[in-house]
C-alpha positions as a Markdown table, in Angstrom:
| # | Residue | x | y | z |
|---|---|---|---|---|
| 1 | Unk | 150.7 | 69.0 | 126.2 |
| 2 | Unk | 154.1 | 70.1 | 125.3 |
| 3 | Unk | 155.8 | 72.4 | 122.8 |
| 4 | Unk | 156.1 | 76.1 | 121.8 |
| 5 | Unk | 152.7 | 75.9 | 120.1 |
| 6 | Unk | 151.0 | 76.0 | 123.5 |
| 7 | Unk | 152.4 | 79.5 | 124.0 |
| 8 | Unk | 151.3 | 80.6 | 120.6 |
| 9 | Unk | 147.8 | 79.3 | 121.0 |
| 10 | Unk | 147.5 | 80.7 | 124.5 |
| 11 | Unk | 148.7 | 84.1 | 123.3 |
| 12 | Unk | 146.3 | 84.1 | 120.4 |
| 13 | Unk | 143.3 | 83.3 | 122.6 |
| 14 | Unk | 144.4 | 86.1 | 125.0 |
| 15 | Unk | 144.5 | 88.5 | 122.1 |
| 16 | Unk | 140.9 | 87.7 | 121.3 |
| 17 | Unk | 139.8 | 88.4 | 124.9 |
| 18 | Unk | 139.6 | 84.7 | 125.9 |
| 19 | Unk | 142.8 | 84.0 | 127.9 |
| 20 | Unk | 143.2 | 80.3 | 128.9 |
| 21 | Unk | 142.8 | 79.3 | 132.5 |
| 22 | Unk | 146.3 | 77.9 | 132.4 |
| 23 | Unk | 148.9 | 76.3 | 130.1 |
| 24 | Unk | 149.9 | 72.9 | 131.5 |
| 25 | Unk | 153.3 | 72.1 | 130.0 |
| 26 | Unk | 154.9 | 68.6 | 130.3 |
| 27 | Unk | 158.5 | 69.9 | 129.6 |
| 28 | Unk | 160.5 | 72.4 | 131.6 |
| 29 | Unk | 161.5 | 75.0 | 128.9 |
| 30 | Unk | 162.3 | 77.7 | 131.5 |
| 31 | Unk | 164.6 | 75.5 | 133.6 |
| 32 | Unk | 167.7 | 76.6 | 131.5 |
| 33 | Unk | 166.6 | 79.7 | 129.6 |
| 34 | Unk | 170.0 | 80.4 | 128.2 |
| 35 | Unk | 169.5 | 77.5 | 125.7 |
| 36 | Unk | 167.0 | 79.7 | 123.9 |
| 37 | Unk | 169.9 | 82.1 | 122.9 |
| 38 | Unk | 170.9 | 79.6 | 120.3 |
| 39 | Unk | 167.7 | 80.2 | 118.4 |
| 40 | Unk | 167.4 | 82.7 | 115.6 |
| 41 | Unk | 166.5 | 86.2 | 116.7 |
| 42 | Unk | 163.1 | 86.0 | 115.0 |
| 43 | Unk | 162.2 | 83.0 | 117.0 |
| 44 | Unk | 163.2 | 84.7 | 120.3 |
| 45 | Unk | 161.2 | 87.8 | 119.5 |
| 46 | Unk | 158.1 | 85.8 | 118.7 |
| 47 | Unk | 158.4 | 83.7 | 121.9 |
| 48 | Unk | 159.0 | 86.9 | 124.0 |
| 49 | Unk | 155.9 | 88.4 | 122.5 |
| 50 | Unk | 153.8 | 85.4 | 123.4 |
| 51 | Unk | 155.2 | 85.2 | 126.9 |
| 52 | Unk | 154.6 | 89.0 | 127.5 |
| 53 | Unk | 151.0 | 88.8 | 126.4 |
| 54 | Unk | 150.3 | 85.8 | 128.7 |
| 55 | Unk | 152.1 | 87.4 | 131.6 |
| 56 | Unk | 150.1 | 90.6 | 131.3 |
| 57 | Unk | 146.9 | 88.6 | 131.3 |
| 58 | Unk | 148.0 | 86.7 | 134.4 |
| 59 | Unk | 147.8 | 83.3 | 132.6 |
| 60 | Unk | 149.8 | 80.7 | 134.7 |
| 61 | Unk | 152.2 | 78.5 | 132.9 |
| 62 | Unk | 152.7 | 75.2 | 134.7 |
| 63 | Unk | 155.9 | 73.4 | 133.6 |
| 64 | Unk | 157.0 | 69.9 | 134.4 |
| 65 | Unk | 153.4 | 68.7 | 134.8 |
| 66 | Unk | 151.9 | 65.3 | 134.1 |
| 67 | Unk | 148.3 | 65.2 | 133.0 |
| 68 | Unk | 146.5 | 62.3 | 134.6 |
| 69 | Unk | 142.9 | 62.7 | 133.5 |
| 70 | Unk | 140.6 | 64.8 | 131.4 |
| 71 | Unk | 136.9 | 64.3 | 132.1 |
| 72 | Unk | 133.5 | 65.9 | 132.7 |
| 73 | Unk | 132.8 | 66.6 | 136.4 |
| 74 | Unk | 129.8 | 65.2 | 138.2 |
| 75 | Unk | 128.0 | 68.5 | 137.8 |
| 76 | Unk | 128.0 | 67.9 | 134.0 |
| 77 | Unk | 129.1 | 71.4 | 133.4 |
| 78 | Unk | 132.4 | 72.1 | 131.6 |
| 79 | Unk | 135.5 | 69.9 | 131.8 |
| 80 | Unk | 138.2 | 69.2 | 134.3 |
| 81 | Unk | 141.9 | 68.2 | 133.9 |
| 82 | Unk | 143.8 | 66.5 | 136.7 |
| 83 | Unk | 147.6 | 66.9 | 136.7 |
| 84 | Unk | 150.6 | 66.5 | 139.0 |
| 85 | Unk | 153.1 | 69.3 | 139.1 |
| 86 | Unk | 156.9 | 69.1 | 139.1 |
| 87 | Unk | 156.9 | 68.7 | 142.9 |
| 88 | Unk | 154.4 | 65.8 | 142.7 |
| 89 | Unk | 151.4 | 67.7 | 144.1 |
| 90 | Unk | 148.0 | 67.0 | 142.5 |
| 91 | Unk | 145.9 | 69.8 | 141.0 |
| 92 | Unk | 142.5 | 70.0 | 139.2 |
| 93 | Unk | 141.6 | 72.8 | 136.8 |
| 94 | Unk | 138.1 | 73.5 | 135.4 |
| 95 | Unk | 137.4 | 75.0 | 131.9 |
| 96 | Unk | 134.8 | 75.1 | 129.2 |
| 97 | Unk | 137.2 | 73.7 | 126.6 |
| 98 | Unk | 140.5 | 71.8 | 126.9 |
| 99 | Unk | 143.1 | 71.5 | 124.1 |
| 100 | Unk | 145.3 | 68.5 | 124.2 |
| 101 | Unk | 148.5 | 68.8 | 122.2 |
| 102 | Unk | 150.5 | 65.5 | 122.2 |
| 103 | Unk | 152.8 | 66.2 | 119.2 |
| 104 | Unk | 153.0 | 66.7 | 115.5 |
| 105 | Unk | 153.3 | 64.3 | 112.6 |
| 106 | Unk | 153.9 | 64.8 | 108.9 |
| 107 | Unk | 150.9 | 64.0 | 106.8 |
| 108 | Unk | 151.9 | 62.6 | 103.5 |
| 109 | Unk | 148.9 | 60.2 | 103.1 |
| 110 | Unk | 147.6 | 59.9 | 99.6 |
| 111 | Unk | 150.7 | 61.5 | 98.0 |
| 112 | Unk | 152.4 | 59.3 | 95.4 |
| 113 | Unk | 154.5 | 59.6 | 92.3 |
| 114 | Unk | 152.6 | 59.6 | 89.0 |
| 115 | Unk | 154.5 | 59.0 | 85.7 |
| 116 | Unk | 154.4 | 62.1 | 83.6 |
| 117 | Unk | 153.0 | 64.3 | 86.5 |
| 118 | Unk | 155.3 | 66.6 | 88.5 |
| 119 | Unk | 154.3 | 66.1 | 92.1 |
| 120 | Unk | 156.3 | 67.7 | 94.9 |
| 121 | Unk | 155.7 | 68.1 | 98.6 |
| 122 | Unk | 156.3 | 71.3 | 100.6 |
| 123 | Unk | 155.8 | 72.4 | 104.2 |
| 124 | Unk | 154.8 | 70.4 | 107.2 |
| 125 | Unk | 153.5 | 67.4 | 105.1 |
| 126 | Unk | 157.1 | 66.9 | 104.0 |
| 127 | Unk | 159.1 | 68.0 | 107.1 |
| 128 | Unk | 157.9 | 69.6 | 110.3 |
| 129 | Unk | 160.0 | 72.7 | 110.6 |
| 130 | Unk | 157.4 | 75.4 | 111.3 |
| 131 | Unk | 155.6 | 78.2 | 109.4 |
| 132 | Unk | 158.7 | 80.1 | 108.3 |
| 133 | Unk | 160.3 | 76.9 | 106.9 |
| 134 | Unk | 157.1 | 76.0 | 105.2 |
| 135 | Unk | 157.1 | 79.3 | 103.4 |
| 136 | Unk | 160.7 | 78.8 | 102.4 |
| 137 | Unk | 159.9 | 75.2 | 101.3 |
| 138 | Unk | 157.2 | 76.5 | 99.1 |
| 139 | Unk | 159.7 | 78.8 | 97.4 |
| 140 | Unk | 162.1 | 75.8 | 97.0 |
| 141 | Unk | 159.4 | 73.8 | 95.2 |
| 142 | Unk | 158.5 | 76.8 | 93.1 |
| 143 | Unk | 162.1 | 77.2 | 92.1 |
| 144 | Unk | 162.4 | 73.5 | 91.4 |
| 145 | Unk | 159.4 | 73.4 | 89.1 |
| 146 | Unk | 160.6 | 76.5 | 87.4 |
| 147 | Unk | 164.0 | 74.9 | 86.8 |
| 148 | Unk | 162.4 | 71.7 | 85.5 |
| 149 | Unk | 160.5 | 73.7 | 83.0 |
| 150 | Unk | 163.5 | 75.7 | 82.0 |
| 151 | Unk | 165.9 | 72.7 | 82.3 |
| 152 | Unk | 168.3 | 74.7 | 84.6 |
| 153 | Unk | 170.1 | 73.8 | 87.8 |
| 154 | Unk | 168.7 | 73.6 | 91.3 |
| 155 | Unk | 168.5 | 76.6 | 93.7 |
| 156 | Unk | 170.9 | 76.3 | 96.6 |
| 157 | Unk | 170.0 | 79.4 | 98.7 |
| 158 | Unk | 166.5 | 78.0 | 99.6 |
| 159 | Unk | 168.0 | 74.7 | 100.8 |
| 160 | Unk | 170.5 | 76.6 | 102.9 |
| 161 | Unk | 167.5 | 78.5 | 104.6 |
| 162 | Unk | 165.9 | 75.1 | 105.4 |
| 163 | Unk | 169.1 | 74.0 | 107.1 |
| 164 | Unk | 168.8 | 77.1 | 109.2 |
| 165 | Unk | 165.3 | 76.2 | 110.3 |
| 166 | Unk | 166.4 | 72.5 | 110.9 |
| 167 | Unk | 169.0 | 73.7 | 113.4 |
| 168 | Unk | 166.4 | 75.9 | 115.1 |
| 169 | Unk | 164.0 | 73.0 | 115.4 |
| 170 | Unk | 166.7 | 70.9 | 116.9 |
| 171 | Unk | 167.2 | 73.6 | 119.6 |
| 172 | Unk | 163.5 | 73.7 | 120.3 |
| 173 | Unk | 163.3 | 69.9 | 120.6 |
| 174 | Unk | 166.1 | 70.1 | 123.2 |
| 175 | Unk | 164.4 | 72.9 | 125.1 |
| 176 | Unk | 161.0 | 71.0 | 125.2 |
| 177 | Unk | 162.5 | 67.5 | 125.8 |
| 178 | Unk | 160.4 | 65.5 | 128.2 |
| 179 | Unk | 162.3 | 63.0 | 130.4 |
| 180 | Unk | 159.2 | 61.3 | 131.9 |
| 181 | Unk | 158.4 | 57.7 | 130.7 |
| 182 | Unk | 155.6 | 57.0 | 128.3 |
| 183 | Unk | 152.3 | 57.7 | 130.1 |
| 184 | Unk | 150.5 | 55.0 | 128.1 |
| 185 | Unk | 151.0 | 52.4 | 130.9 |
| 186 | Unk | 149.3 | 54.6 | 133.4 |
| 187 | Unk | 146.2 | 55.4 | 131.4 |
| 188 | Unk | 142.9 | 54.7 | 133.2 |
| 189 | Unk | 140.8 | 51.8 | 131.7 |
| 190 | Unk | 138.1 | 54.2 | 130.5 |
| 191 | Unk | 140.5 | 56.3 | 128.4 |
| 192 | Unk | 139.2 | 56.3 | 124.8 |
| 193 | Unk | 142.0 | 55.4 | 122.4 |
| 194 | Unk | 140.0 | 54.8 | 119.2 |
| 195 | Unk | 137.3 | 57.3 | 118.8 |
| 196 | Unk | 135.8 | 55.8 | 115.6 |
| 197 | Unk | 135.0 | 52.5 | 117.3 |
| 198 | Unk | 134.9 | 53.9 | 120.9 |
| 199 | Unk | 137.6 | 51.5 | 122.0 |
| 200 | Unk | 139.3 | 52.2 | 125.4 |
| 201 | Unk | 142.5 | 51.3 | 127.1 |
| 202 | Unk | 140.7 | 48.5 | 128.9 |
| 203 | Unk | 139.7 | 47.0 | 125.5 |
| 204 | Unk | 143.3 | 47.0 | 124.4 |
| 205 | Unk | 144.6 | 45.6 | 127.7 |
| 206 | Unk | 142.0 | 42.8 | 127.4 |
| 207 | Unk | 143.7 | 41.6 | 124.2 |
| 208 | Unk | 146.7 | 40.6 | 126.3 |
| 209 | Unk | 149.7 | 42.2 | 124.6 |
| 210 | Unk | 148.5 | 41.8 | 121.0 |
| 211 | Unk | 150.5 | 42.5 | 117.8 |
| 212 | Unk | 149.4 | 45.5 | 115.7 |
| 213 | Unk | 147.6 | 43.1 | 113.3 |
| 214 | Unk | 145.7 | 41.5 | 116.2 |
| 215 | Unk | 144.8 | 44.9 | 117.6 |
| 216 | Unk | 143.2 | 45.8 | 114.3 |
| 217 | Unk | 141.5 | 42.5 | 113.3 |
| 218 | Unk | 140.5 | 41.4 | 116.7 |
| 219 | Unk | 140.3 | 44.6 | 118.8 |
| 220 | Unk | 139.0 | 46.8 | 116.0 |
| 221 | Unk | 141.5 | 49.5 | 116.7 |
| 222 | Unk | 142.3 | 51.7 | 113.7 |
| 223 | Unk | 139.6 | 49.9 | 111.7 |
| 224 | Unk | 137.0 | 52.8 | 111.7 |
| 225 | Unk | 136.6 | 55.6 | 109.2 |
| 226 | Unk | 139.9 | 57.3 | 110.0 |
| 227 | Unk | 141.8 | 54.0 | 109.4 |
| 228 | Unk | 144.3 | 54.7 | 112.1 |
| 229 | Unk | 145.1 | 58.3 | 111.1 |
| 230 | Unk | 143.9 | 59.6 | 114.5 |
| 231 | Unk | 144.4 | 56.6 | 116.9 |
| 232 | Unk | 147.2 | 54.7 | 115.1 |
| 233 | Unk | 150.1 | 56.5 | 116.9 |
| 234 | Unk | 148.4 | 56.2 | 120.3 |
| 235 | Unk | 147.8 | 52.5 | 119.7 |
| 236 | Unk | 151.4 | 52.0 | 118.6 |
| 237 | Unk | 152.7 | 53.9 | 121.7 |
| 238 | Unk | 150.5 | 51.8 | 124.0 |
| 239 | Unk | 151.7 | 48.5 | 122.6 |
| 240 | Unk | 155.3 | 49.6 | 122.7 |
| 241 | Unk | 157.8 | 46.9 | 121.6 |
| 242 | Unk | 155.2 | 44.9 | 119.8 |
| 243 | Unk | 154.5 | 47.8 | 117.4 |
| 244 | Unk | 156.9 | 46.8 | 114.7 |
| 245 | Unk | 154.6 | 46.4 | 111.7 |
| 246 | Unk | 152.8 | 49.2 | 109.9 |
| 247 | Unk | 149.3 | 49.8 | 111.4 |
| 248 | Unk | 147.7 | 51.5 | 108.4 |
| 249 | Unk | 147.3 | 49.2 | 105.4 |
| 250 | Unk | 145.5 | 49.6 | 102.1 |
| 251 | Unk | 142.0 | 48.2 | 102.0 |
| 252 | Unk | 141.1 | 47.1 | 98.5 |
| 253 | Unk | 137.4 | 47.2 | 97.5 |
| 254 | Unk | 137.9 | 44.1 | 95.2 |
| 255 | Unk | 139.8 | 41.0 | 96.2 |
| 256 | Unk | 140.5 | 37.8 | 94.2 |
| 257 | Unk | 137.9 | 35.0 | 94.7 |
| 258 | Unk | 138.6 | 31.4 | 93.9 |
| 259 | Unk | 136.2 | 29.7 | 91.4 |
| 260 | Unk | 135.6 | 26.9 | 94.0 |
| 261 | Unk | 134.1 | 29.5 | 96.3 |
| 262 | Unk | 131.5 | 30.3 | 93.7 |
| 263 | Unk | 130.8 | 26.7 | 92.7 |
| 264 | Unk | 130.4 | 25.6 | 96.3 |
| 265 | Unk | 128.3 | 28.5 | 97.3 |
| 266 | Unk | 124.8 | 27.6 | 98.6 |
| 267 | Unk | 122.0 | 29.3 | 96.7 |
| 268 | Unk | 119.0 | 29.9 | 99.0 |
| 269 | Unk | 115.6 | 28.7 | 97.8 |
| 270 | Unk | 113.4 | 31.4 | 96.5 |
| 271 | Unk | 110.0 | 32.0 | 98.1 |
| 272 | Unk | 106.8 | 31.8 | 96.1 |
| 273 | Unk | 106.6 | 35.6 | 96.0 |
| 274 | Unk | 110.2 | 35.9 | 94.8 |
| 275 | Unk | 109.6 | 33.3 | 92.2 |
| 276 | Unk | 106.6 | 35.1 | 90.8 |
| 277 | Unk | 108.6 | 38.4 | 90.7 |
| 278 | Unk | 111.5 | 36.7 | 88.9 |
| 279 | Unk | 109.1 | 35.2 | 86.3 |
| 280 | Unk | 107.6 | 38.5 | 85.5 |
């Protein structure tokens, strides 16, 4: 995958005595290391600690890599990941477990305003700014609720701290920017996109460039229990320019029914056994 979380997770695994086989990074964060000097000192110290721990454990960090395939080998033992490095050379790694990190997305599902109820969002469900910003955002919400109860003004210092973390995240996004095109077009046919319905890239290609609505209703993508919360973004990315409408829609348990549908409905004839049961 890509992003600073790969270093954090790798370092945490190393601290528990289970260092990863490798960290396969799509971006090239070490290509121009001086860009990291624009980060706050706390961010730099944290990243340096992660990198030091991984270096001491001899964990290789492969940057500029493109993952081609994750599968179970013919032996049936463990997993393997095939990738191409920055020089275009293919490699295969074996491991017991493989973590795939393809990005973060705010999760505000189910949160709505209710009249008479104070409802506020804080942390990553509102804005993805990291753990430090999430803590500060919680303080902001606490101060806002307190001020609402006391009918006082808003608290500015907390907002200023969030701006500080927004600038830091902008720097991290630039450091971990990936220039490669969207890999969706190169996915093998047997790549599972929708886990709920076990729908693959071949199933989506067979629909011949459908709209998002057609992908749902005809192809069954994002129609399973998760309702697109896991596969929605992947499906949207795969379809590209046709992904203009929202993929996740409300599913109401009750829908209006015309009276004519009830009048014209055919009533099946009851069997003798069912007639006797209904008469008793």
